[in-house]
DRENPALUM-833838 format. One record per atom (N, C-alpha, C): x, y negated, z negated; residue in three letters. Coordinates in steps of 0.05 Angstrom, whole numbers, padded with zeros to 5 digits, always signed. Atoms other than C-alpha are relative to their C-alpha. Last residue first. Layout:
BEGIN
XYZAla;...
# end
This chain:
BEGIN
+00004-00020+00020Glu;+00407-01430+00160Glu;-00017-00010-00021Glu;+00015-00022-00012Lys;+00399-01475+00220Lys;-00005+00022-00020Lys;+00028+00009-00002Arg;+00421-01536+00180Arg;-00018+00023+00011Arg;+00012-00002+00027Leu;+00486-01500+00161Leu;-00030-00008+00000Leu;+00002-00028+00007Tyr;+00505-01490+00234Tyr;-00015+00004-00026Tyr;+00022-00011-00017Ser;+00490-01562+00252Ser;-00004+00030-00005Ser;+00026+00010+00010Asn;+00531-01585+00192Asn;-00023+00011+00017Asn;+00006-00013+00025Ile;+00591-01541+00211Ile;-00028-00008-00010Ile;+00005-00028-00005Leu;+00590-01565+00283Leu;-00007+00016-00025Leu;+00026-00002-00013Trp;+00583-01638+00264Trp;-00007+00029+00005Trp;+00020+00005+00021Ile;+00641-01632+00215Ile;-00028+00002+00012Ile;+00000-00022+00020Glu;+00686-01599+00267Glu;-00022-00004-00020Glu;+00012-00023-00013Trp;+00668-01650+00321Trp;-00003+00024-00019Trp;+00028+00007-00003Ile;+00683-01708+00275Ile;-00015+00023+00013Ile;+00012-00004+00027Gln;+00748-01673+00256Gln;-00030-00007+00001Gln;+00005-00029+00005Tyr;+00765-01665+00330Tyr;-00012+00004-00028Tyr;+00022-00010-00018Leu;+00756-01739+00343Leu;-00006+00029-00005Leu;+00025+00011+00010Val;+00798-01757+00281Val;-00024+00009+00018Val;+00006-00014+00025Tyr;+00854-01710+00302Tyr;-00027-00010-00011Tyr;+00011-00026-00008Leu;+00853-01738+00373Leu;-00008+00016-00025Leu;+00025+00004-00013Ile;+00862-01809+00347Ile;-00014+00027+00007Ile;+00019+00009+00021Leu;+00916-01788+00298Leu;-00028-00004+00013Leu;+00006-00024+00016Leu;+00953-01748+00352Leu;-00021-00008-00021Leu;+00018-00017-00016Ser;+00949-01808+00399Ser;-00008+00025-00015Ser;+00026+00014-00003Leu;+00978-01854+00346Leu;-00020+00017+00016Leu;+00014+00000+00025Ile;+01033-01805+00326Ile;-00028-00013+00003Ile;+00005-00027+00009Phe;+01056-01791+00397Phe;-00017+00001-00025Phe;+00021-00011-00018Thr;+01050-01862+00422Thr;-00008+00028-00009Thr;+00025+00015+00006Phe;+01090-01887+00362Phe;-00023+00011+00016Phe;+00011-00008+00026Gln;+01143-01833+00368Gln;-00027-00014-00006Gln;+00006+00025+00013Asp;+01158-01843+00442Asp;-00016+00006-00025Asp;+00026+00012-00005Ile;+01186-01776+00460Ile;-00003-00027-00013Ile;-00001+00028-00008Asn;+01254-01743+00465Asn;-00027-00010+00009Asn;+00009+00004-00028Ile;+01244-01679+00427Ile;+00000-00030+00006Ile;-00015-00015-00020Phe;+01284-01657+00366Phe;-00009-00005+00029Phe;-00029-00002+00004Lys;+01266-01703+00308Lys;+00015+00011+00024Lys;-00011+00027+00001Val;+01196-01727+00328Val;+00031+00002-00002Val;+00002+00013-00026Ile;+01178-01657+00350Ile;+00012-00027+00000Ile;-00018-00013-00019Ser;+01204-01625+00287Ser;+00000-00013+00027Ser;-00028+00008+00007Ile;+01171-01676+00241Ile;+00019+00013+00020Ile;-00003+00028-00007Ile;+01104-01665+00277Ile;+00029-00009-00006Ile;-00002+00002-00029Val;+01111-01589+00274Val;+00004-00029+00008Val;-00025-00012-00008Val;+01127-01590+00199Val;+00003-00003+00031Val;-00021+00018+00008Ile;+01069-01638+00185Ile;+00027+00010+00010Ile;+00001+00023-00018Leu;+01021-01595+00226Leu;+00022-00020-00007Leu;-00012-00009-00026Val;+01043-01532+00189Val;+00001-00024+00019Val;-00029-00003+00004Leu;+01029-01568+00123Leu;+00014+00009+00025Leu;-00012+00027+00003Phe;+00961-01592+00148Phe;+00030+00002-00004Phe;-00001+00013-00027Arg;+00942-01523+00174Arg;+00014-00027-00002Arg;-00020-00014-00015Ala;+00959-01492+00106Ala;+00004-00012+00028Ala;-00025+00008+00011Gly;+00918-01545+00069Gly;+00023+00013+00015Gly;-00005+00028-00008Met;+00859-01535+00116Met;+00027-00009-00011Met;-00008+00001-00028Gly;+00864-01460+00108Gly;+00006-00028+00010Gly;-00027-00012-00001Gly;+00863-01467+00032Gly;+00011+00001+00029Gly;-00019+00021+00009Phe;+00805-01515+00039Phe;+00028+00011-00001Phe;+00001+00023-00018Phe;+00764-01466+00081Phe;+00021-00021-00008Phe;-00013-00007-00025Met;+00786-01404+00043Met;+00001-00023+00020Met;-00028-00007+00004Lys;+00771-01432-00025Lys;+00014+00005+00026Lys;-00015+00024+00008Met;+00707-01466-00003Met;+00030+00006-00004Met;-00002+00017-00023Phe;+00681-01404+00033Phe;+00017-00025-00006Phe;-00021-00012-00017Thr;+00696-01360-00027Thr;+00004-00017+00025Thr;-00026+00003+00014Lys;+00657-01407-00073Lys;+00023+00012+00017Lys;-00010+00027+00000Ala;+00599-01414-00024Ala;+00028-00003-00013Ala;+00012+00016+00021Glu;+00588-01340-00012Glu;+00015-00027-00002Glu;-00006-00010+00027Arg;+00613-01314+00055Arg;-00013-00018-00021Arg;+00022-00017+00010Lys;+00580-01328+00121Lys;+00005+00011-00028Lys;+00025+00015+00003Ile;+00624-01388+00139Ile;-00022+00017-00012Ile;+00008+00005+00027Thr;+00691-01353+00125Thr;-00029-00011-00004Thr;-00005-00023+00017Leu;+00715-01320+00189Leu;-00013-00003-00028Leu;+00016-00023-00009Lys;+00682-01371+00234Lys;+00003+00024-00017Lys;+00028+00005+00008Ile;+00711-01428+00193Ile;-00017+00024+00008Ile;+00001-00001+00029Thr;+00782-01401+00199Thr;-00029-00003-00009Thr;-00001-00028+00006Phe;+00770-01388+00274Phe;+00001+00004-00031Phe;+00025-00014-00008Phe;+00747-01459+00283Phe;+00001+00029-00008Phe;+00021+00008+00019Ala;+00805-01489+00244Ala;-00026+00015+00006Ala;-00005-00015+00025Val;+00855-01450+00286Val;-00021-00006-00021Val;+00007-00028-00007Val;+00822-01479+00349Val;+00005+00018-00025Val;+00029-00004+00002Ile;+00823-01548+00318Ile;-00009+00028+00007Ile;+00009+00003+00027Asn;+00898-01545+00305Asn;-00030+00005-00003Asn;-00006-00025+00015Leu;+00914-01517+00373Leu;-00010-00002-00028Leu;+00018-00021-00009Thr;+00877-01576+00404Thr;+00005+00027-00014Thr;+00027+00005+00011Gly;+00913-01628+00362Gly;-00020+00022+00008Gly;+00000-00005+00029Ile;+00981-01597+00377Ile;-00028-00004-00012Ile;-00004-00029+00004Ile;+00969-01593+00453Ile;-00002+00006-00030Ile;+00023-00014-00010Gly;+00940-01663+00459Gly;+00002+00030-00006Gly;+00022+00005+00020Ser;+00994-01693+00414Ser;-00025+00015+00009Ser;-00006-00015+00025Tyr;+01048-01660+00457Tyr;-00022-00004-00020Tyr;+00003-00029-00005Trp;+01017-01686+00522Trp;+00004+00016-00026Trp;+00029-00005-00004Leu;+01008-01758+00497Leu;-00005+00030+00004Leu;+00013+00003+00026Gly;+01079-01760+00470Gly;-00030+00006+00002Gly;-00006-00025+00014Lys;+01105-01733+00537Lys;-00013-00001-00028Lys;+00017-00021-00011Ile;+01070-01791+00570Ile;+00004+00027-00013Ile;+00027+00005+00010Lys;+01104-01840+00523Lys;-00020+00021+00011Lys;+00001-00007+00028Glu;+01172-01809+00537Glu;-00027-00005-00012Glu;+00001-00029+00003Glu;+01161-01811+00612Glu;-00002+00009-00029Glu;-00024-00014-00006Ser;+01147-01885+00609Ser;-00004+00030-00003Ser;-00014-00014+00022Phe;+01077-01913+00609Phe;+00025+00013+00011Phe;-00023-00013-00012Gln;+01056-01959+00665Gln;+00018+00012-00021Gln;-00023+00011+00013Phe;+01007-01999+00623Phe;+00027+00011+00009Phe;+00003+00029+00002Ala;+00947-01988+00667Ala;+00024-00013-00011Ala;-00002+00012-00026Asp;+00968-01917+00687Asp;-00001-00031-00001Asp;-00027-00005-00010Ala;+00982-01894+00616Ala;+00004-00013+00027Ala;-00017+00018+00015Ile;+00917-01926+00592Ile;+00029+00002+00010Ile;+00007+00028-00008Gln;+00876-01893+00647Gln;+00019-00019-00014Gln;-00009+00004-00027Trp;+00911-01825+00637Trp;-00005-00029+00009Trp;-00029+00001+00000Gly;+00902-01828+00562Gly;+00011-00006+00028Gly;-00007+00026+00012Ala;+00828-01846+00569Ala;+00031-00003+00000Ala;+00007+00022-00018Leu;+00818-01789+00619Leu;+00008-00027-00012Leu;-00017-00001-00024Ser;+00857-01739+00577Ser;-00006-00023+00019Ser;-00027+00007+00007Tyr;+00823-01758+00511Tyr;+00018-00002+00024Tyr;+00001+00029+00006Ile;+00754-01756+00542Ile;+00028-00010-00007Ile;+00004+00014-00026Gly;+00770-01688+00573Gly;-00001-00030-00004Gly;-00025+00000-00014Leu;+00799-01662+00507Leu;-00002-00014+00027Leu;-00018+00018+00015Val;+00736-01683+00470Val;+00027-00002+00015Val;+00010+00027-00003Val;+00692-01650+00523Val;+00019-00020-00014Val;-00005+00009-00027Leu;+00735-01588+00526Leu;-00010-00028+00005Leu;-00029+00005-00001Val;+00733-01581+00450Val;+00008-00010+00028Val;-00006+00025+00014Gly;+00658-01589+00452Gly;+00029-00007+00000Gly;+00011+00021-00018Ile;+00651-01535+00505Ile;+00006-00027-00013Ile;-00019+00004-00021Phe;+00697-01491+00462Phe;-00009-00021+00021Phe;-00025+00012+00010Phe;+00654-01499+00401Phe;+00019-00007+00022Phe;+00006+00028+00007Thr;+00588-01487+00437Thr;+00025-00014-00010Thr;+00005+00015-00025Lys;+00616-01424+00469Lys;-00005-00029-00006Lys;-00026+00007-00011Ser;+00644-01398+00403Ser;-00003-00017+00025Ser;-00005-00009-00027Lys;+00576-01399+00371Lys;+00026-00010+00011Lys;-00012+00023-00013Met;+00572-01404+00295Met;+00008+00010+00028Met;
# end
C-alpha cells in the first residue's frame, strides 16, 4: 500500500472539506465558535484516518485472521479514543457543538469511503 497515494487522497478530501467549509462559513457568516468547530473536526478526522492508514499498512500483508483481528481491534480503539476526544472538546472548548459534530461526521464518512477504496484497490492488485 503506497503512502504517497494515501496522503494525496487525504489532501484531496481535506481540500474539498476546507473549500466547502470556507464557502459555507462565508455565505452564512459563521461565528468564531462555528469556525473553530470546523477546524477541530478537520484536525481530529484527519488524525483518525492517518492512524487508520498506519494500522492497515502494518497489518495488510498478514494472514486474513490476524489482519481482521488487528484491523477491527484498531478500529475499535480509534473509535473509543475518538469518542473521548469528542466529549472532551465539547465539554471544555467553546465551539458550536452542532457544527463540530456534523462536520466531523461528514469528514469521517468521506475518509471512510477513501479508506475502503484504498483497501479494495490494494487487494485487487494482489
